[in-house]
C-alpha positions as CSV (number, residue, x, y, z in Angstrom):
1,X,-68.4,92.4,0.5
2,X,-69.4,89.5,-2.4
3,X,-72.3,86.7,-1.4
4,X,-70.5,84.1,-2.4
5,X,-72.8,81.8,-0.5
6,X,-76.1,83.4,-0.7
7,X,-77.2,80.0,1.7
8,X,-74.8,82.3,4.2
9,X,-75.8,85.5,5.8
10,X,-73.5,87.8,8.3
11,X,-74.2,87.6,12.0
12,X,-76.6,90.0,13.6
13,X,-74.4,93.2,14.9
14,X,-74.5,95.0,18.2
15,X,-78.0,95.9,18.4
16,X,-77.7,98.7,20.5
17,X,-75.5,100.0,17.5
18,X,-78.5,99.1,14.7
19,X,-80.6,101.3,17.2
20,X,-78.4,104.1,16.9
21,X,-78.1,104.1,13.6
22,X,-81.6,103.7,12.9
23,X,-83.1,106.8,14.8
24,X,-79.8,109.0,14.4
25,X,-77.9,107.7,11.2
26,X,-74.3,109.0,11.1
27,X,-75.1,112.1,11.7
28,X,-73.2,111.9,15.1
29,X,-70.4,110.2,13.2
30,X,-69.8,113.5,10.9
31,X,-70.5,115.7,14.5
32,X,-67.4,113.4,16.1
33,X,-65.1,113.6,13.5
34,X,-64.8,117.3,13.6
35,X,-63.5,116.4,17.1
36,X,-61.1,113.8,15.9
37,X,-57.4,115.1,15.7
38,X,-54.5,113.6,14.5
39,X,-51.1,114.0,15.7
40,X,-48.3,114.2,13.3
41,X,-47.4,110.8,13.6
42,X,-51.0,109.5,12.0
43,X,-52.5,108.4,16.2
44,X,-56.1,109.9,16.0
45,X,-57.8,110.3,19.1
46,X,-60.4,112.9,20.3
47,X,-58.8,116.4,20.6
48,X,-59.4,118.2,24.2
49,X,-57.1,121.5,25.1
50,X,-53.7,120.6,26.6
51,X,-55.0,123.1,29.4
52,X,-57.7,121.2,30.2
53,X,-57.8,117.5,31.3
54,X,-60.8,115.5,30.7
55,X,-63.1,114.3,33.4
56,X,-65.8,111.8,34.0
57,X,-69.3,113.5,34.9
58,X,-69.8,111.0,37.4
59,X,-67.0,111.3,39.6
60,X,-64.7,113.8,38.0
61,X,-61.9,111.3,38.1
62,X,-59.5,111.4,35.0
63,X,-57.7,107.9,35.2
64,X,-58.2,105.0,33.1
65,X,-60.2,104.9,29.4
66,X,-62.7,107.8,28.7
67,X,-65.8,107.4,26.7
68,X,-67.9,110.7,24.9
69,X,-71.2,109.8,24.4
70,X,-72.7,110.4,20.8
71,X,-75.8,111.8,21.5
72,X,-75.3,114.0,24.2
73,X,-71.6,114.2,24.3
74,X,-70.9,113.4,28.2
75,X,-67.7,112.2,29.2
76,X,-67.8,109.0,31.8
77,X,-65.1,107.2,33.1
78,X,-64.8,102.8,33.2
79,X,-61.8,102.7,35.7
80,X,-62.3,100.4,37.9
81,X,-64.4,98.2,36.3
82,X,-66.9,97.4,39.2
83,X,-67.5,101.5,38.7
84,X,-68.8,101.5,35.0
85,X,-69.8,105.1,34.6
86,X,-70.3,104.3,31.2
87,X,-72.9,101.7,32.0
88,X,-74.4,103.7,34.6
89,X,-74.8,106.5,32.2
90,X,-76.5,104.3,29.6
91,X,-79.2,102.4,32.1
92,X,-79.8,106.3,33.2
93,X,-80.9,107.6,29.3
94,X,-81.8,104.9,27.3
95,X,-80.4,105.1,23.9
96,X,-77.3,106.8,25.3
97,X,-75.0,103.3,25.1
98,X,-72.9,104.0,21.8
99,X,-69.4,105.8,22.7
100,X,-66.4,106.6,21.4
101,X,-63.2,105.7,23.3
102,X,-61.3,109.6,23.8
103,X,-58.0,108.2,23.8
104,X,-58.0,105.5,21.0
105,X,-60.9,107.3,18.6
106,X,-62.5,103.6,18.6
107,X,-66.1,102.4,18.6
108,X,-67.4,101.2,22.1
109,X,-71.0,99.6,23.4
110,X,-70.9,100.4,26.9
111,X,-73.7,97.9,27.5
112,X,-71.8,95.1,25.7
113,X,-68.7,96.6,27.5
114,X,-66.9,95.9,24.0
115,X,-65.9,97.7,20.6
116,X,-68.1,97.4,18.0
117,X,-67.8,98.0,14.3
118,X,-69.2,100.2,11.8
119,X,-67.9,101.1,8.4
120,X,-69.2,104.0,8.6
121,X,-67.6,105.1,11.5
122,X,-64.2,103.7,10.3
123,X,-64.6,106.2,7.3
124,X,-65.1,109.1,9.8
125,X,-62.0,108.7,11.2
126,X,-59.5,106.9,8.7
127,X,-60.1,109.8,6.6
128,X,-58.0,111.6,9.6
129,X,-55.2,109.1,8.8
130,X,-54.2,111.0,5.7
131,X,-51.6,113.0,6.4
132,X,-50.3,110.0,8.0
133,X,-50.3,107.9,5.1
134,X,-48.4,110.7,3.2
135,X,-45.9,111.3,5.4
136,X,-44.6,107.9,5.7
137,X,-43.8,105.0,3.5
138,X,-40.5,103.3,2.8
139,X,-38.3,103.0,-0.4
140,X,-35.5,100.6,-1.6
141,X,-35.2,97.5,-3.4
142,X,-37.9,95.1,-1.5
143,X,-37.6,92.2,-3.1
144,X,-40.7,90.2,-2.3
145,X,-43.2,90.7,-4.5
146,X,-46.3,90.6,-1.7
147,X,-44.8,94.0,-0.5
148,X,-46.3,97.0,-1.9
149,X,-44.3,100.1,-3.3
150,X,-44.9,103.1,-1.7
151,X,-44.0,106.9,-3.0
152,X,-43.7,109.4,-0.8
153,X,-46.3,111.5,-2.2
154,X,-45.9,114.9,-0.2
155,X,-46.9,117.9,-2.7
156,X,-44.0,120.2,-3.0
157,X,-45.9,123.3,-3.4
158,X,-47.5,122.4,0.3
159,X,-46.7,125.2,3.0
160,X,-46.1,122.3,5.3
161,X,-43.9,120.0,3.1
162,X,-40.6,120.7,5.2
163,X,-42.4,120.0,8.4
164,X,-44.0,116.5,6.6
165,X,-40.2,115.6,5.0
166,X,-39.1,116.4,9.0
167,X,-41.7,113.8,10.4
168,X,-40.7,111.3,7.5
169,X,-37.0,111.6,8.8
170,X,-37.4,111.4,12.1
171,X,-39.5,108.1,11.5
172,X,-37.0,106.2,9.8
173,X,-35.1,106.6,13.1
174,X,-37.6,105.4,15.4
175,X,-40.3,103.1,13.6
176,X,-40.8,99.2,14.7
177,X,-39.5,96.3,12.8
178,X,-41.4,95.9,9.3
179,X,-44.8,93.7,9.2
180,X,-45.4,95.0,12.6
181,X,-49.2,96.7,11.6
182,X,-52.1,96.9,14.1
183,X,-55.5,94.5,13.6
184,X,-58.5,96.7,13.9
185,X,-61.5,95.3,16.5
186,X,-64.4,94.5,14.4
187,X,-66.7,94.1,17.3
188,X,-65.3,91.5,19.6
189,X,-62.6,90.6,17.4
190,X,-59.8,90.7,19.6
191,X,-59.6,86.5,19.8
192,X,-59.1,86.8,15.8
193,X,-56.8,89.6,15.7
194,X,-54.4,87.9,18.6
195,X,-54.2,84.5,16.9
196,X,-53.4,86.3,13.0
197,X,-50.7,88.3,15.1
198,X,-49.2,85.0,16.0
199,X,-49.7,83.1,12.7
200,X,-48.5,86.3,10.6
201,X,-45.2,86.1,12.6
202,X,-44.3,82.2,12.4
203,X,-41.4,82.0,10.1
204,X,-43.0,78.6,7.9
205,X,-46.3,80.2,7.5
206,X,-44.8,83.9,6.6
207,X,-42.2,82.2,4.3
208,X,-45.1,80.3,2.2
209,X,-47.3,83.5,2.0
210,X,-44.9,85.8,1.2
211,X,-43.2,83.7,-1.2
212,X,-46.0,83.4,-3.4
213,X,-46.7,79.7,-2.8
214,X,-50.3,80.3,-2.4
215,X,-51.4,82.8,-4.9
216,X,-54.8,84.5,-4.9
217,X,-54.4,85.8,-9.1
218,X,-54.0,82.0,-9.7
219,X,-56.1,80.4,-7.4
220,X,-58.6,77.8,-8.6
221,X,-61.0,78.3,-5.7
222,X,-61.3,82.4,-5.9
223,X,-62.0,82.0,-9.9
224,X,-64.8,80.1,-9.3
225,X,-66.4,82.3,-7.0
226,X,-65.9,80.3,-4.3
227,X,-65.0,81.0,-0.7
228,X,-61.0,80.7,0.2
229,X,-59.7,81.0,3.6
230,X,-56.2,81.4,2.4
231,X,-56.8,83.6,-0.2
232,X,-58.5,86.0,2.8
233,X,-54.9,85.1,4.9
234,X,-52.7,86.0,1.5
235,X,-54.2,89.2,1.5
236,X,-53.6,90.0,5.3
237,X,-49.9,89.1,4.5
238,X,-49.9,91.6,1.8
239,X,-51.6,93.9,3.5
240,X,-49.4,93.5,7.0
241,X,-45.9,93.6,4.7
242,X,-46.9,96.0,2.3
243,X,-45.1,98.8,4.7
244,X,-48.3,100.5,5.1
245,X,-48.4,101.5,9.2
246,X,-52.3,102.0,9.5
247,X,-54.6,100.0,11.2
248,X,-56.0,97.2,9.0
249,X,-59.3,95.9,9.0
250,X,-59.4,92.2,8.4
251,X,-63.2,92.2,7.3
252,X,-62.8,90.0,4.5
253,X,-60.9,87.4,6.4
254,X,-64.0,87.2,9.2
255,X,-66.7,87.1,6.4
256,X,-64.9,84.1,5.2
257,X,-64.2,82.4,8.2
258,X,-67.9,82.9,8.9
259,X,-69.0,81.4,6.2
260,X,-67.3,78.8,6.5
261,X,-67.6,78.5,10.1
262,X,-71.5,79.0,10.9
263,X,-71.7,77.6,14.3
264,X,-69.2,80.0,15.6
265,X,-70.5,82.9,13.5
266,X,-71.7,85.9,15.7
267,X,-70.2,89.2,16.9
268,X,-69.8,87.9,20.5
269,X,-66.4,86.8,22.2
270,X,-65.0,83.6,21.1
271,X,-62.4,81.9,22.5
272,X,-58.5,81.9,20.6
273,X,-57.9,78.4,21.1
274,X,-60.9,77.3,19.3
275,X,-60.6,79.9,16.5
276,X,-56.9,78.6,15.8
277,X,-58.5,74.9,15.7
278,X,-60.9,76.1,13.3
279,X,-59.0,78.5,11.3
280,X,-56.3,75.5,10.7
281,X,-59.3,73.1,10.0
282,X,-60.9,75.4,7.1
283,X,-57.5,76.0,5.7
284,X,-57.1,72.2,5.6
285,X,-60.6,71.0,4.0
286,X,-59.3,73.7,1.0
287,X,-56.0,73.1,0.3
288,X,-56.1,69.3,1.8
289,X,-59.0,68.2,-1.2
290,X,-57.1,70.2,-3.8
291,X,-53.6,68.3,-3.1
292,X,-55.9,64.9,-2.3
293,X,-53.9,65.0,1.6
294,X,-56.2,63.3,4.2
295,X,-56.3,64.8,7.5
296,X,-56.2,61.4,9.3
297,X,-52.6,61.0,9.0
298,X,-49.2,62.4,9.1
299,X,-48.9,62.9,5.6
300,X,-51.2,65.6,5.0
301,X,-49.0,68.1,3.0
302,X,-51.3,71.4,3.2
303,X,-49.6,74.7,4.9
304,X,-52.0,74.3,7.8
305,X,-50.4,70.1,8.7
306,X,-46.9,71.5,7.1
307,X,-46.3,73.8,9.6
308,X,-48.1,73.0,12.9
309,X,-48.9,69.3,12.6
310,X,-47.3,67.0,15.0
311,X,-48.1,63.2,16.2
312,X,-48.8,62.0,19.7
313,X,-48.5,58.5,20.7
314,X,-50.3,57.0,23.1
315,X,-49.1,53.9,25.2
316,X,-52.4,51.6,27.2
317,X,-51.0,49.1,29.4
318,X,-52.9,46.3,31.3
319,X,-52.0,45.9,34.3
320,X,-52.7,42.6,34.8
321,X,-50.6,41.2,32.4
322,X,-48.8,44.3,31.2
323,X,-49.5,44.3,27.5
324,X,-49.4,47.4,25.5
325,X,-51.7,48.6,22.9
326,X,-50.3,52.1,20.8
327,X,-52.1,54.3,18.7
328,X,-50.9,57.2,17.1
329,X,-53.0,60.9,16.5
330,X,-52.0,63.9,15.1
331,X,-52.0,67.0,16.8
332,X,-51.7,70.4,15.9
333,X,-51.5,72.0,19.7
334,X,-50.5,70.1,22.3
335,X,-53.7,70.8,25.9
336,X,-51.5,71.1,28.9
337,X,-53.2,71.2,32.6
338,X,-52.1,73.9,35.0
339,X,-51.7,71.3,37.8
340,X,-53.8,73.5,40.4
341,X,-54.3,70.4,42.9
342,X,-52.1,72.0,45.1
343,X,-53.9,75.4,44.8
344,X,-56.5,77.1,47.1
345,X,-59.9,77.9,45.5
346,X,-58.9,81.3,45.5
347,X,-56.8,80.5,42.3
348,X,-59.5,79.5,40.5
349,X,-62.1,82.1,40.5
350,X,-63.3,84.4,38.3
351,X,-61.5,87.5,40.6
352,X,-57.7,88.4,38.5
353,X,-55.3,87.5,40.7
354,X,-51.3,88.5,41.2
355,X,-48.7,85.8,41.0
356,X,-47.1,86.9,44.1
357,X,-45.9,83.8,45.4
358,X,-44.7,80.4,44.4
359,X,-47.3,78.8,45.6
360,X,-49.9,80.4,43.0
361,X,-47.3,79.5,40.3
362,X,-46.8,76.9,37.9
363,X,-43.9,76.4,35.4
364,X,-43.9,74.8,31.6
365,X,-42.2,72.1,32.5
366,X,-44.2,70.8,35.3
367,X,-46.9,71.1,32.7
368,X,-45.2,68.8,30.3
369,X,-44.1,66.5,32.7
370,X,-47.7,66.4,34.1
371,X,-48.8,65.4,30.6
372,X,-46.3,62.6,29.7
373,X,-47.0,61.0,33.3
374,X,-48.6,57.8,33.3
375,X,-52.1,57.7,34.2
376,X,-53.9,55.1,35.9
377,X,-57.5,55.2,34.4
378,X,-60.4,54.8,37.0
379,X,-62.4,51.6,37.4
380,X,-65.4,53.0,35.6
381,X,-62.9,53.4,32.3
382,X,-61.7,49.8,32.3
383,X,-60.4,49.1,28.6
384,X,-60.3,45.9,26.4
385,X,-57.2,43.8,26.5
386,X,-55.9,41.7,23.5
387,X,-54.2,39.4,25.9
388,X,-56.4,38.9,28.3
389,X,-59.3,39.2,26.5
390,X,-61.4,40.7,28.8
391,X,-62.0,44.5,30.2
392,X,-59.1,44.8,32.6
393,X,-57.7,48.1,34.6
394,X,-54.9,50.1,32.6
395,X,-52.5,52.9,32.6
396,X,-52.2,55.3,30.4
397,X,-49.3,57.3,29.1
398,X,-48.8,60.2,26.2
399,X,-45.8,61.3,24.9
400,X,-44.6,63.3,21.4
401,X,-43.9,60.8,18.5
402,X,-43.0,63.7,16.1
403,X,-42.5,67.5,16.7
404,X,-44.1,70.2,14.1
405,X,-42.1,72.9,13.2
406,X,-44.3,75.3,14.9
407,X,-45.1,74.2,18.2
408,X,-48.7,75.2,19.4
409,X,-48.8,74.9,23.8
410,X,-52.2,75.4,24.7
411,X,-53.1,76.0,28.7
412,X,-55.8,75.4,29.9
413,X,-57.1,78.3,31.4
414,X,-61.1,77.2,31.5
415,X,-62.7,75.0,33.4
416,X,-65.7,73.0,33.0
417,X,-67.8,70.9,35.7
418,X,-70.6,68.9,34.1
419,X,-71.7,67.7,37.3
420,X,-71.7,70.8,38.9
421,X,-72.8,72.6,35.3
422,X,-69.9,75.7,36.6
423,X,-67.2,77.5,34.6
424,X,-64.3,79.0,35.6
425,X,-61.4,80.5,34.7
426,X,-57.8,79.5,36.5
427,X,-55.9,82.5,37.2
428,X,-52.5,80.8,38.3
429,X,-49.5,82.4,36.8
430,X,-47.6,80.0,34.5
431,X,-43.5,80.4,34.0
432,X,-42.2,79.8,30.5
433,X,-38.9,79.8,29.4
434,X,-38.2,81.6,26.3
435,X,-36.2,78.6,24.7
436,X,-37.6,75.4,25.1
437,X,-35.8,71.6,24.5
438,X,-38.5,69.1,24.1
439,X,-36.4,66.4,24.1
440,X,-37.7,65.0,27.7
441,X,-41.0,64.5,26.0
442,X,-40.3,62.5,23.4
443,X,-41.7,58.7,22.5
444,X,-37.7,57.7,22.9
445,X,-36.8,59.3,25.8
446,X,-40.0,58.5,27.5
447,X,-39.7,55.0,26.5
448,X,-36.2,54.6,27.1
449,X,-36.3,56.0,30.6
450,X,-38.9,53.8,31.3
451,X,-37.5,50.4,29.8
452,X,-33.6,51.2,29.3
453,X,-31.7,51.0,26.5
454,X,-30.5,47.5,26.3
455,X,-34.8,46.2,26.6
456,X,-36.1,48.9,24.1
457,X,-35.5,48.8,20.3
458,X,-36.3,52.4,19.0
459,X,-37.4,53.3,15.7
460,X,-35.3,55.8,13.7
461,X,-32.1,58.0,14.7
462,X,-33.3,60.4,17.3
463,X,-30.3,62.3,16.8
464,X,-32.0,63.9,13.3
465,X,-34.5,64.8,15.4
466,X,-34.8,68.7,16.3
467,X,-35.5,69.2,20.0
468,X,-34.8,73.0,20.8
469,X,-37.4,75.5,19.8
470,X,-37.5,79.2,20.6
471,X,-40.8,81.6,21.6
472,X,-41.6,84.0,19.1
473,X,-45.1,84.8,20.3
474,X,-47.7,84.5,23.3
475,X,-51.2,85.0,23.2
476,X,-52.9,86.5,26.6
477,X,-55.9,86.7,28.2
478,X,-57.2,89.2,30.7
479,X,-60.0,89.5,32.5
480,X,-63.0,87.4,34.0
481,X,-64.5,84.2,32.0
482,X,-67.5,86.3,30.8
483,X,-65.6,89.8,30.0
484,X,-61.5,89.2,29.1
485,X,-60.0,90.5,26.2
486,X,-56.5,88.7,24.3
487,X,-53.6,90.5,23.5
488,X,-50.9,88.7,21.7
489,X,-46.9,89.4,22.8
490,X,-44.3,89.2,20.1
491,X,-40.8,88.3,20.0
492,X,-38.6,90.1,16.6
493,X,-35.2,90.0,17.1
494,X,-34.9,89.5,20.9
495,X,-37.5,92.4,21.7
496,X,-40.9,91.9,22.9
497,X,-44.3,93.8,21.2
498,X,-47.6,94.2,22.6
499,X,-50.2,93.8,20.1
500,X,-53.2,95.1,21.7
501,X,-55.6,95.2,18.2
502,X,-54.7,97.9,16.8
503,X,-52.0,99.7,19.0
504,X,-48.5,98.3,19.7
505,X,-45.9,99.0,21.5
506,X,-42.3,98.0,22.8
507,X,-42.7,96.2,26.1
508,X,-39.8,94.6,28.4
509,X,-39.6,90.6,28.7
510,X,-40.9,91.1,32.7
511,X,-44.3,91.9,31.2
512,X,-44.2,89.4,28.9
513,X,-43.6,86.9,32.0
514,X,-46.0,88.4,34.3
515,X,-48.5,88.0,31.8
516,X,-51.2,84.9,31.8
517,X,-50.6,82.9,29.0
518,X,-53.0,81.1,26.5
519,X,-51.7,80.1,23.7
520,X,-47.4,79.8,23.8
521,X,-46.0,79.5,19.9
522,X,-42.8,78.1,19.6
523,X,-40.8,77.7,16.5
524,X,-37.9,75.6,15.9
525,X,-34.3,76.9,16.9
526,X,-33.1,76.4,13.3
527,X,-35.8,78.1,11.4
528,X,-36.0,81.0,14.2
529,X,-32.2,82.2,13.1
530,X,-33.4,81.8,9.6
531,X,-35.3,84.6,9.4
532,X,-35.6,85.8,6.0
533,X,-33.4,89.3,5.5
534,X,-35.7,90.7,2.8
535,X,-38.6,90.7,6.0
536,X,-35.8,92.4,7.7
537,X,-36.5,95.3,10.5
538,X,-36.7,98.9,10.2
539,X,-34.7,100.4,12.6
540,X,-35.0,100.4,16.6
541,X,-34.5,103.9,18.6
542,X,-31.5,103.9,19.7
543,X,-30.7,103.7,23.8
544,X,-32.0,106.9,25.2
545,X,-34.1,107.9,22.4
546,X,-38.0,107.7,23.2
547,X,-39.0,106.7,19.8
548,X,-41.7,108.6,17.8
549,X,-45.3,107.0,18.1
550,X,-46.4,105.9,14.2
551,X,-50.0,105.2,13.5
552,X,-51.8,102.2,14.7
553,X,-48.9,102.2,18.0
554,X,-48.9,103.8,21.0
């Protein structure tokens, strides 16, 4: 990748992978590539005889994920997590830390307990997808300029051309919606992939980039050899909506984000919410400056704030005289507490919990009620009252003055105690609706309930405000605080799809409802039902059809 900023460097990759390559080079990759087979539908995996089931060399188990060592070809499992035999093998055999996932043909570090990315390994595996690339393309009038026109390039002299055409015909009957494409994990980057999948299918953002509103060809920053995160996002949109189904590696985007967010540049797992905020800030810094749009007010016209920016209202009332001070703050998301006051401490441990009874559950409505509920500030938080002209105890109430086109709700699942110097994850289950009406939480509703119609004069006409939203993406976090995994569920044409890095599969809505939601993305209902037909859908498998897997899908 180009070194646009010489003062910035790439973070150090996994040290175990560095040690392995210094000692063994890519010989192990070449050997393992001979064992990687691709089925007729483009899915790569480690080949094994159908008559023999691979088993862990330690426990002889065959459930869960199995990993093969690049040094000694030992097969070990990682199921359950407390019996991590891949890690046990690495500890007993120094230098044997790098393994390959037999099911997904992905590089994995057993000590770091995460996927690692290496372009050399990627080349060794991706060459196996060549047949998959040949057997699938989508022809027709693709009106959007971002879609590559793919040719069905099969050699008619090939002995297998009839079989390949047969596969293509079956694929047309069972493909997922157009624009669904897996994203390769580049080394602890599930936090990035999960957020990108949500943004790729946010209707206003998708329409902006697919409509050539930001063009890499004419971008002044790129022509002056400057990093432009919007250009890299534009490239991802082009790749995802090109018709290619093989998993895509957003390496250039990751590089640019690293350079623009040096404090977060590392191969360690990052927080998905922190990444989401950082990415919008970087887009604003580039787009906002070009448009002379200040971030501190609601008039910014950069794409990040046009889509996600809303306005919060804060009313601080003196408990002595009743004087109220009102301030407004722009926001790109709303952070909600899970209200764990009534839960036992077991729900706040690092151990995963199953939502088996109602006492272990919260509702999104309850979280929003808590957010807009009046809060009495403590005696140590006295504020200066302009009417009393001295420090007074006060009451604070939040409400939403203006809703964004795309509403991002951040569920606070990670708690940090400065006093105890401890952190923990909240595993409480959250019930959330697929259709959401935000009217009860708007400022005019809160104030009308508080003061009544005859007392309070309201600004504007609330009848023009669109308050109904539809969910289209849910970013979830599973596992513990120290080691977890992010996955995104996408709702397309009222069907849910699970995006787990490079792998995509169709799921029932009960799976989504039972997940540990972390970021919930809603879009205004009018926009949800105005999805551009050009982005469209490839045919979905009819009832009873088990479907045919495609590259990047399982």
